[in-house]
ChimeraX commands (.cxc) that place a marker at each C-alpha (Angstrom):
marker #1 position 67.97,100.54,134.14 radius 0.5
marker #1 position 66.78,97.36,133.65 radius 0.5
marker #1 position 65.61,98.22,130.01 radius 0.5
marker #1 position 68.70,99.93,129.18 radius 0.5
marker #1 position 70.73,96.79,130.24 radius 0.5
marker #1 position 68.47,94.78,127.95 radius 0.5
marker #1 position 68.95,97.22,124.99 radius 0.5
marker #1 position 73.03,96.79,125.27 radius 0.5
marker #1 position 72.56,93.11,125.39 radius 0.5
marker #1 position 70.42,93.25,122.36 radius 0.5
marker #1 position 72.66,95.29,120.51 radius 0.5
marker #1 position 75.83,92.98,121.45 radius 0.5
marker #1 position 73.82,90.11,120.51 radius 0.5
marker #1 position 73.15,91.64,117.18 radius 0.5
marker #1 position 77.01,92.36,116.80 radius 0.5
marker #1 position 77.82,88.95,117.68 radius 0.5
marker #1 position 75.53,87.70,114.83 radius 0.5
marker #1 position 76.92,89.81,112.58 radius 0.5
marker #1 position 80.58,89.33,113.17 radius 0.5
marker #1 position 79.86,85.67,112.52 radius 0.5
marker #1 position 79.19,86.44,108.87 radius 0.5
marker #1 position 81.66,85.68,106.18 radius 0.5
marker #1 position 84.04,88.62,105.10 radius 0.5
marker #1 position 82.65,90.82,108.00 radius 0.5
marker #1 position 85.93,92.14,109.76 radius 0.5
marker #1 position 84.13,94.82,112.38 radius 0.5
marker #1 position 80.61,95.93,113.55 radius 0.5
marker #1 position 79.67,99.17,115.54 radius 0.5
marker #1 position 76.45,100.74,116.83 radius 0.5
marker #1 position 76.17,104.33,117.33 radius 0.5
marker #1 position 73.35,106.63,118.84 radius 0.5
marker #1 position 72.12,109.55,116.89 radius 0.5
marker #1 position 74.78,111.82,118.31 radius 0.5
marker #1 position 77.52,109.34,117.14 radius 0.5
marker #1 position 78.40,107.95,120.76 radius 0.5
marker #1 position 79.43,104.51,120.41 radius 0.5
marker #1 position 76.90,102.13,121.93 radius 0.5
marker #1 position 79.02,98.66,121.22 radius 0.5
marker #1 position 81.91,97.67,118.74 radius 0.5
marker #1 position 83.59,95.00,117.93 radius 0.5
marker #1 position 86.23,93.77,115.09 radius 0.5
marker #1 position 88.39,96.23,113.13 radius 0.5
marker #1 position 86.42,99.28,113.45 radius 0.5
marker #1 position 87.64,102.93,112.61 radius 0.5
marker #1 position 86.82,105.89,115.64 radius 0.5
marker #1 position 84.52,107.86,113.56 radius 0.5
marker #1 position 81.35,107.19,115.17 radius 0.5
marker #1 position 79.95,110.45,114.41 radius 0.5
marker #1 position 80.46,110.15,110.73 radius 0.5
marker #1 position 78.52,106.84,110.97 radius 0.5
marker #1 position 75.62,108.79,112.71 radius 0.5
marker #1 position 75.78,112.02,110.37 radius 0.5
marker #1 position 75.51,109.58,107.30 radius 0.5
marker #1 position 72.42,107.88,108.08 radius 0.5
marker #1 position 71.07,111.05,109.05 radius 0.5
marker #1 position 71.92,112.79,105.76 radius 0.5
marker #1 position 70.74,109.74,104.09 radius 0.5
marker #1 position 67.41,109.84,106.01 radius 0.5
marker #1 position 66.83,113.78,105.01 radius 0.5
marker #1 position 67.44,113.03,101.22 radius 0.5
marker #1 position 65.03,110.17,101.25 radius 0.5
marker #1 position 62.64,111.58,103.80 radius 0.5
marker #1 position 62.57,108.16,105.61 radius 0.5
marker #1 position 63.80,107.43,109.19 radius 0.5
marker #1 position 64.95,103.46,108.01 radius 0.5
marker #1 position 67.74,103.91,105.71 radius 0.5
marker #1 position 70.52,101.90,104.47 radius 0.5
marker #1 position 73.94,103.39,103.23 radius 0.5
marker #1 position 76.52,101.36,101.07 radius 0.5
marker #1 position 80.17,102.86,100.80 radius 0.5
marker #1 position 82.69,100.73,98.92 radius 0.5
marker #1 position 86.25,101.66,98.47 radius 0.5
marker #1 position 89.36,99.70,97.80 radius 0.5
marker #1 position 89.95,98.70,101.08 radius 0.5
marker #1 position 86.38,97.72,102.26 radius 0.5
marker #1 position 82.64,97.55,102.10 radius 0.5
marker #1 position 80.61,99.56,104.83 radius 0.5
marker #1 position 76.99,98.87,105.17 radius 0.5
marker #1 position 75.06,101.37,107.40 radius 0.5
marker #1 position 71.56,101.36,108.57 radius 0.5
marker #1 position 69.71,103.27,110.99 radius 0.5
marker #1 position 66.60,102.21,112.77 radius 0.5
marker #1 position 64.97,103.42,115.99 radius 0.5
marker #1 position 67.70,106.33,116.28 radius 0.5
marker #1 position 70.95,103.58,116.43 radius 0.5
marker #1 position 73.08,103.06,113.25 radius 0.5
marker #1 position 74.37,99.90,112.87 radius 0.5
marker #1 position 77.59,100.07,110.72 radius 0.5
marker #1 position 78.95,96.53,109.24 radius 0.5
marker #1 position 82.65,96.57,107.85 radius 0.5
marker #1 position 83.52,93.94,105.21 radius 0.5
marker #1 position 86.64,92.99,103.38 radius 0.5
marker #1 position 86.08,94.66,99.79 radius 0.5
marker #1 position 85.36,91.27,97.89 radius 0.5
marker #1 position 82.77,90.02,100.82 radius 0.5
marker #1 position 79.10,89.91,99.74 radius 0.5
marker #1 position 76.47,92.16,101.61 radius 0.5
marker #1 position 75.13,89.99,104.44 radius 0.5
marker #1 position 71.60,88.92,104.16 radius 0.5
marker link #1:1,2 radius 0.2
marker link #1:2,3 radius 0.2
marker link #1:3,4 radius 0.2
marker link #1:4,5 radius 0.2
marker link #1:5,6 radius 0.2
marker link #1:6,7 radius 0.2
marker link #1:7,8 radius 0.2
marker link #1:8,9 radius 0.2
marker link #1:9,10 radius 0.2
marker link #1:10,11 radius 0.2
marker link #1:11,12 radius 0.2
marker link #1:12,13 radius 0.2
marker link #1:13,14 radius 0.2
marker link #1:14,15 radius 0.2
marker link #1:15,16 radius 0.2
marker link #1:16,17 radius 0.2
marker link #1:17,18 radius 0.2
marker link #1:18,19 radius 0.2
marker link #1:19,20 radius 0.2
marker link #1:20,21 radius 0.2
marker link #1:21,22 radius 0.2
marker link #1:22,23 radius 0.2
marker link #1:23,24 radius 0.2
marker link #1:24,25 radius 0.2
marker link #1:25,26 radius 0.2
marker link #1:26,27 radius 0.2
marker link #1:27,28 radius 0.2
marker link #1:28,29 radius 0.2
marker link #1:29,30 radius 0.2
marker link #1:30,31 radius 0.2
marker link #1:31,32 radius 0.2
marker link #1:32,33 radius 0.2
marker link #1:33,34 radius 0.2
marker link #1:34,35 radius 0.2
marker link #1:35,36 radius 0.2
marker link #1:36,37 radius 0.2
marker link #1:37,38 radius 0.2
marker link #1:38,39 radius 0.2
marker link #1:39,40 radius 0.2
marker link #1:40,41 radius 0.2
marker link #1:41,42 radius 0.2
marker link #1:42,43 radius 0.2
marker link #1:43,44 radius 0.2
marker link #1:44,45 radius 0.2
marker link #1:45,46 radius 0.2
marker link #1:46,47 radius 0.2
marker link #1:47,48 radius 0.2
marker link #1:48,49 radius 0.2
marker link #1:49,50 radius 0.2
marker link #1:50,51 radius 0.2
marker link #1:51,52 radius 0.2
marker link #1:52,53 radius 0.2
marker link #1:53,54 radius 0.2
marker link #1:54,55 radius 0.2
marker link #1:55,56 radius 0.2
marker link #1:56,57 radius 0.2
marker link #1:57,58 radius 0.2
marker link #1:58,59 radius 0.2
marker link #1:59,60 radius 0.2
marker link #1:60,61 radius 0.2
marker link #1:61,62 radius 0.2
marker link #1:62,63 radius 0.2
marker link #1:63,64 radius 0.2
marker link #1:64,65 radius 0.2
marker link #1:65,66 radius 0.2
marker link #1:66,67 radius 0.2
marker link #1:67,68 radius 0.2
marker link #1:68,69 radius 0.2
marker link #1:69,70 radius 0.2
marker link #1:70,71 radius 0.2
marker link #1:71,72 radius 0.2
marker link #1:72,73 radius 0.2
marker link #1:73,74 radius 0.2
marker link #1:74,75 radius 0.2
marker link #1:75,76 radius 0.2
marker link #1:76,77 radius 0.2
marker link #1:77,78 radius 0.2
marker link #1:78,79 radius 0.2
marker link #1:79,80 radius 0.2
marker link #1:80,81 radius 0.2
marker link #1:81,82 radius 0.2
marker link #1:82,83 radius 0.2
marker link #1:83,84 radius 0.2
marker link #1:84,85 radius 0.2
marker link #1:85,86 radius 0.2
marker link #1:86,87 radius 0.2
marker link #1:87,88 radius 0.2
marker link #1:88,89 radius 0.2
marker link #1:89,90 radius 0.2
marker link #1:90,91 radius 0.2
marker link #1:91,92 radius 0.2
marker link #1:92,93 radius 0.2
marker link #1:93,94 radius 0.2
marker link #1:94,95 radius 0.2
marker link #1:95,96 radius 0.2
marker link #1:96,97 radius 0.2
marker link #1:97,98 radius 0.2
marker link #1:98,99 radius 0.2
view
Protein backbone atom coordinates (compact mmCIF):
# COMPACT_ATOMS: atom_id res chain seq x y z
CA UNK A 1 0.00 0.00 0.00
CA UNK A 2 2.81 2.41 0.84
CA UNK A 3 4.43 1.75 -2.54
CA UNK A 4 1.16 2.52 -4.33
CA UNK A 5 0.75 5.75 -2.37
CA UNK A 6 4.35 6.76 -3.17
CA UNK A 7 3.75 6.04 -6.85
CA UNK A 8 0.60 8.17 -6.90
CA UNK A 9 2.45 11.00 -5.17
CA UNK A 10 5.25 10.71 -7.74
CA UNK A 11 2.76 10.78 -10.63
CA UNK A 12 1.05 13.84 -9.14
CA UNK A 13 4.38 15.66 -8.80
CA UNK A 14 5.25 14.90 -12.44
CA UNK A 15 1.87 16.30 -13.50
CA UNK A 16 2.38 19.39 -11.34
CA UNK A 17 5.77 19.99 -12.94
CA UNK A 18 4.37 19.60 -16.47
CA UNK A 19 1.46 21.95 -15.73
CA UNK A 20 4.02 24.63 -14.81
CA UNK A 21 5.51 24.62 -18.31
CA UNK A 22 4.47 27.36 -20.76
CA UNK A 23 1.47 26.57 -22.99
CA UNK A 24 0.58 23.33 -21.15
CA UNK A 25 -3.17 23.25 -20.49
CA UNK A 26 -3.59 19.70 -19.18
CA UNK A 27 -1.81 16.51 -18.15
CA UNK A 28 -3.07 12.95 -17.69
CA UNK A 29 -1.42 9.72 -16.57
CA UNK A 30 -3.13 6.42 -17.41
CA UNK A 31 -2.25 2.77 -16.93
CA UNK A 32 -1.99 0.14 -19.70
CA UNK A 33 -5.75 -0.51 -19.57
CA UNK A 34 -6.55 3.20 -19.93
CA UNK A 35 -7.57 3.73 -16.32
CA UNK A 36 -6.82 7.26 -15.17
CA UNK A 37 -4.15 7.41 -12.46
CA UNK A 38 -4.09 11.22 -12.27
CA UNK A 39 -5.11 14.19 -14.37
CA UNK A 40 -5.32 17.93 -14.06
CA UNK A 41 -6.18 20.85 -16.24
CA UNK A 42 -8.08 20.60 -19.52
CA UNK A 43 -7.96 16.88 -20.38
CA UNK A 44 -10.51 15.03 -22.56
CA UNK A 45 -12.12 11.90 -21.11
CA UNK A 46 -10.40 9.66 -23.64
CA UNK A 47 -8.05 7.83 -21.30
CA UNK A 48 -8.41 4.53 -23.17
CA UNK A 49 -7.38 6.20 -26.42
CA UNK A 50 -4.26 7.60 -24.76
CA UNK A 51 -3.16 4.13 -23.65
CA UNK A 52 -4.10 2.56 -26.99
CA UNK A 53 -2.08 5.09 -29.02
CA UNK A 54 1.12 4.42 -27.10
CA UNK A 55 0.47 0.67 -27.17
CA UNK A 56 0.13 0.71 -30.97
CA UNK A 57 3.21 2.92 -31.33
CA UNK A 58 5.21 0.47 -29.21
CA UNK A 59 4.11 -2.37 -31.50
CA UNK A 60 5.16 -0.41 -34.59
CA UNK A 61 8.52 0.55 -33.13
CA UNK A 62 9.22 -2.72 -31.29
CA UNK A 63 10.06 -0.65 -28.23
CA UNK A 64 8.37 -0.34 -24.84
CA UNK A 65 9.39 3.33 -24.47
CA UNK A 66 7.66 5.42 -27.12
CA UNK A 67 6.66 9.03 -27.73
CA UNK A 68 3.69 10.02 -29.89
CA UNK A 69 3.05 13.59 -31.03
CA UNK A 70 -0.35 14.69 -32.30
CA UNK A 71 -0.98 18.12 -33.79
CA UNK A 72 -4.32 19.62 -34.76
CA UNK A 73 -5.76 23.11 -35.03
CA UNK A 74 -7.04 23.17 -31.45
CA UNK A 75 -4.08 21.67 -29.59
CA UNK A 76 -0.92 19.60 -29.52
CA UNK A 77 -0.72 16.37 -27.57
CA UNK A 78 2.48 14.64 -26.54
CA UNK A 79 2.07 11.05 -25.31
CA UNK A 80 4.87 9.09 -23.68
CA UNK A 81 4.80 5.57 -22.25
CA UNK A 82 7.27 4.30 -19.70
CA UNK A 83 6.95 1.32 -17.33
CA UNK A 84 3.32 0.78 -18.34
CA UNK A 85 2.21 4.35 -17.59
CA UNK A 86 1.20 6.70 -20.40
CA UNK A 87 1.62 10.42 -19.76
CA UNK A 88 -0.32 12.79 -22.03
CA UNK A 89 0.56 16.48 -22.15
CA UNK A 90 -1.99 18.77 -23.78
CA UNK A 91 -0.68 22.08 -25.10
CA UNK A 92 -1.88 25.16 -26.91
CA UNK A 93 -1.26 24.68 -30.65
CA UNK A 94 1.41 27.40 -30.81
CA UNK A 95 3.35 26.12 -27.79
CA UNK A 96 6.74 24.48 -28.01
CA UNK A 97 7.17 20.89 -26.88
CA UNK A 98 8.27 20.76 -23.23
CA UNK A 99 11.87 19.76 -22.59
